Wavefront OBJ file of the C-alpha trace (Angstrom):
o trace
v -3.004 -16.310 9.849
v 0.323 -17.356 9.410
v 3.093 -14.663 9.462
v 4.905 -13.953 6.528
v 7.992 -15.455 6.295
v 9.389 -14.052 3.363
v 10.908 -10.624 4.829
v 12.131 -11.360 8.411
v 9.360 -8.869 9.303
v 5.926 -7.731 10.228
v 5.270 -5.539 7.287
v 2.372 -7.295 5.416
v 0.670 -8.160 8.822
v 1.128 -4.516 10.107
v 0.014 -2.849 6.673
v -3.243 -5.001 6.570
v -3.739 -4.533 10.107
v -3.512 -0.615 9.692
v -6.012 -0.389 6.703
v -8.291 -2.766 8.688
v -8.334 -0.514 11.856
v -8.244 2.772 10.130
v -11.337 4.833 10.533
v -13.152 5.902 7.777
v -12.694 9.603 6.853
v -14.570 11.473 4.389
v -12.279 12.411 1.315
v -9.583 9.945 2.753
v -8.785 6.829 0.239
v -6.791 4.115 1.432
v -4.841 1.108 -0.416
v -2.705 -1.793 0.739
v 0.410 -1.595 -1.314
v 2.747 -4.502 -1.814
v 6.151 -3.911 -3.936
v 9.670 -4.690 -3.828
v 12.164 -1.773 -2.035
v 15.681 -1.227 -1.332
v 16.914 -0.957 2.092
v 18.515 2.188 3.007
v 20.133 1.092 6.622
v 21.227 -1.446 9.023
v 21.534 -5.265 7.816
v 19.471 -4.617 4.839
v 21.112 -1.536 3.344
v 21.651 -2.043 -0.253
v 19.426 -5.218 -0.625
v 16.236 -5.433 -2.549
v 13.119 -6.981 -0.498
v 9.324 -7.346 -0.485
v 7.767 -4.842 1.371
v 4.186 -3.901 2.377
v 3.050 -0.369 3.292
v -0.230 1.515 3.072
v -0.967 4.877 0.806
v -3.635 7.432 1.641
v -4.587 10.039 -0.249
v -6.261 13.414 1.142
v -7.322 15.497 -1.859
v -4.583 15.374 -4.094
v -2.167 14.854 -1.457
v -0.277 11.258 -1.307
v 1.329 9.753 1.556
v 2.744 6.247 2.720
v 2.147 4.953 6.232
v 4.741 2.363 6.986
v 3.615 0.369 10.400
v 6.473 -2.410 9.945
v 8.371 -3.449 13.180
v 6.792 -1.149 15.118
v 7.426 1.799 13.331
v 4.929 4.777 12.290
v 6.392 6.523 9.515
v 4.041 8.874 7.256
v 5.794 10.489 4.479
v 5.027 12.175 1.228
v 4.534 9.130 -1.407
v 7.263 10.775 -3.937
v 9.903 10.766 -1.100
v 9.312 7.163 -0.278
v 9.183 5.700 -3.308
v 12.786 7.906 -4.275
v 14.392 6.695 -0.953
v 13.293 3.011 -1.246
v 14.035 3.275 -4.997
v 10.422 1.800 -5.682
v 9.259 0.951 -9.269
v 5.433 1.932 -9.136
v 5.106 -0.209 -12.039
v 6.027 -3.552 -10.125
v 3.900 -2.628 -7.428
v 0.753 -4.646 -6.285
v -2.180 -2.248 -4.974
v -5.087 -3.414 -3.378
v -8.332 -1.812 -2.326
v -9.799 -2.983 1.082
v -12.120 -5.025 -0.510
v -9.767 -6.878 -2.494
v -7.087 -7.117 0.593
v -10.163 -8.630 2.677
v -10.646 -11.425 -0.182
v -6.987 -12.136 -0.433
v -6.743 -12.793 3.370
v -9.645 -14.891 3.468
v -8.602 -17.217 0.245
v -4.911 -17.320 1.011
v -4.902 -17.548 4.810
v -1.519 -15.285 4.961
v -0.909 -11.645 5.191
v 0.887 -11.539 1.840
v 2.834 -11.267 -0.482
v -0.063 -12.330 -3.059
v 0.268 -12.532 -6.628
v -0.233 -9.308 -8.714
v -2.934 -7.139 -8.011
v -3.578 -3.742 -9.768
v -0.606 -2.136 -11.222
v 0.260 1.525 -10.850
v -1.295 2.324 -14.164
v -4.402 0.658 -13.740
v -4.752 2.163 -10.270
v -4.079 5.692 -11.330
v -6.815 5.132 -14.291
v -9.051 3.790 -11.567
v -8.427 6.933 -9.437
v -8.954 9.137 -12.292
v -12.263 7.568 -13.104
v -13.546 7.679 -9.841
v -12.763 11.357 -9.807
v -14.225 12.021 -13.039
v -17.681 10.142 -11.515
v -17.411 12.235 -8.504
v -17.325 15.535 -10.554
v -19.975 14.319 -12.681
v -22.626 13.565 -9.971
v -21.604 16.930 -8.016
v -22.522 18.760 -11.440
v -25.973 16.975 -11.580
l 1 2 3 4 5 6 7 8 9 10 11 12 13 14 15 16 17 18 19 20 21 22 23 24 25 26 27 28 29 30 31 32 33 34 35 36 37 38 39 40 41 42 43 44 45 46 47 48 49 50 51 52 53 54 55 56 57 58 59 60 61 62 63 64 65 66 67 68 69 70 71 72 73 74 75 76 77 78 79 80 81 82 83 84 85 86 87 88 89 90 91 92 93 94 95 96 97 98 99 100 101 102 103 104 105 106 107 108 109 110 111 112 113 114 115 116 117 118 119 120 121 122 123 124 125 126 127 128 129 130 131 132 133 134 135 136 137 138
């Protein structure tokens, strides 16, 4: 698969690889996210650029896992979005299945066209939670 040349880094490959290799854990949801961030240091400070990361939720606690360029950051989602000045409405969010389909069909790590908007994503999560709750009550 070709390396992404849009950002000069390995974020798209690193995020997708992490999602593929992460162990299945009960009550843990993981999603691949592509979005636009604002650099916070070094040569990218203040620059807007495409980036990829994984969001994990256990219970009602959301974290971002960012493995780009050999890093291993895991921070609360709200903090990550604030620091990176990320507009949640301008992100593309992919399930593991959607990611595999995109990897196979495009033969590259990303970015791809728009995935699921943050609003659709949160609605999907709420619907899944309601279904799980209803099944538990039966």
